[in-house]
N, C-alpha and C positions, 0 to 999 in steps of 0.2 A: 504494500500500500504506500501511496505517495503522501508525504506530509503536506498539510495545508500551509500555504504561504500566509504569514500573518498579514493583517489588514494595514498595518503601519509600515509596510515595506513597499518600495517602488520597483519597477521591472528589473533593474540591475541588482537587486538584493540589498540596496541601501535603504535605511529607514528614512522616514520623512524628516525626522530630526537631523539625521546625518546630512541629508540633502540641503536642508535649510542652513546648517552650519557651513557647508561647503560654499553655498551661495554668498554667505556673509564674508567668508575668507576671500572669495574672488572679488567682491566689492571692495574690501580693504586693500587688496593687492592692486587693484586698478587705481584707487585713490593714491596709494603710495607711488605708483608709477607716474601719475600725473604730477605729484609733488616733486619727484626727482627730475622730471622734465622741466618744471618751473625753475628748480634750483640750477639745472644745467644752463638754462637760458640766462639766469642771473650771473652765473660764473663764466659765461662765454668770454673768451679773450679777444681782443682786437687782432686784426690780421697781422699787424706789425709785430705784436708780441709772439704770435704763433710762428711767424717767420723767423724771429730771433731764436726761439727755442729750437726750431728745426735746424737752423744753421749751426747752433752750438752742438747739437747731437751729431750733425754731419761732420763737423770739425773733429769730434772725438772718434767717429768712425774712420775718418781718413788717417788717423794716427795709427791704425792697425797696420802691422808689418806688411800685410798683403796689399793694402790700399795706400801705403805711404807715398807712392810715386804720383798720386793724383793731386790736382790742384784743389784749393779750398772750395772754389765755386764749381765743384764737380757735378757732372750731369749723370743721369741714370745710365745713359749710353756708355759713358766712360767706366762706370762701376761694372756694368755687365761685361764690357770688353776685358777688364782686368780679371774678372772671375773666369771668363772663358780662357784667358791666358793660363791661369793657374791650373785649370783642368785639361790643358793641352788641346783645347778646341780652337785656339787662335794662335797667331804668331806676331811678333813684332818685326816690322821691316824698318830699318833705320834709313831714312831718306836724307841724303846729304845735299844741302844747297851749295851754290857757288861761293857764298860768303863763309862757308865752313859750319854753318848752323846745322845741327842734326835734329830731324823731326822723328820721334819714335811713333810710327804709325802701326796700329793694331788692326789686323785683318784676320778673317777666318782661315783655317788651314788650306781649304781648296779655293781660295780667292783668285779672281781673274785680275788682269791688268786694270780693267775698268773699275773693279772693286777697290783696288789700291788708289786709283785716281780719285774716286769718290771719298775715300777715307782721308786722303791728303786735303781735299777741299773742306771736309768737315773739321779737320784738325785746325786748318788755317782760319776758318770762320769762328771757331771757339776762341782761338788765340786773339783774333781781332776784337771780339766782343769783350774779352777780359782786359785787354790793353787799351781799348777805345781807339783803335787804329782806323784804317781805311774801311769805309762802310760797304762798298760794292766792288767786287772783282769780276771781271769778265773771264770766266773759266774757258770759254771757247778760245779767247785770245791766248790765255796761258798755255793751253795744250797745242795751239798752232805754233807758238813761239818757243816753248820749252819741251823737253822730252825726258823720259826716264831711261837710264842706262844701268845695266847690271853686268859687270865684268866685261866691258867693251861691247856688249850686245844691246841694241836698242829694243825697248819694250814697245813695239809698234802695234801689235795685234791685241786690241782690247779684250777679245774673247778668249785669249790664251791664258791658261792658269799660270800662276807665279811659279809653282813647283815644276812646271814643264820647262821654264827658263832656268831651273836649278836654284831658285830662291828658297831659302829655309829660314827658320827663326833666327833673328838677330843679324841677318845679312844686310849689307849696305847697298842701297840703290842710289845712284847719282841723279840729281835733278839739275839739268843744265840746258843752256840755250841751244837751240838748233842752229846748225850752220846753214847759211843761205846757199842755194845753188844758183850759179850764174849761167 
């Protein structure tokens, strides 16, 4: 024989008193959540303070030995590149300019010449932003006037991979002016 369900229970086996107590708890929780939201609104920081806190945290992060080579105004792209380097998914190509300046350019392991050119462009744009230099550079002009050379070989085919030219991690590529043909 089946036992009769008592009249003071609801379909799920809870008593009416338990259900009422549960409803009161939900109401209290909802009012607490509303109070917390009000407090959060009151405690909201101005954008400038949040930015200062973020920059302080970023400065501490950049002191990490893995990320110590990065500038203080680091971008997410630069952090990701550094992590990819650490995991062997990327390599650094040292691009040497005519004035002797060396630009450490990070590209993925199977990068093409075009990828290297884009990385050089991004590197220069970030450098100009940080130093407040020239605002606009015509990269079409740059690549018409200058070329990349690795061990005497011109990197002319944009679709060719760097490793097909023999370029490996920490190799030097020269950035020099093209010679005019007469």
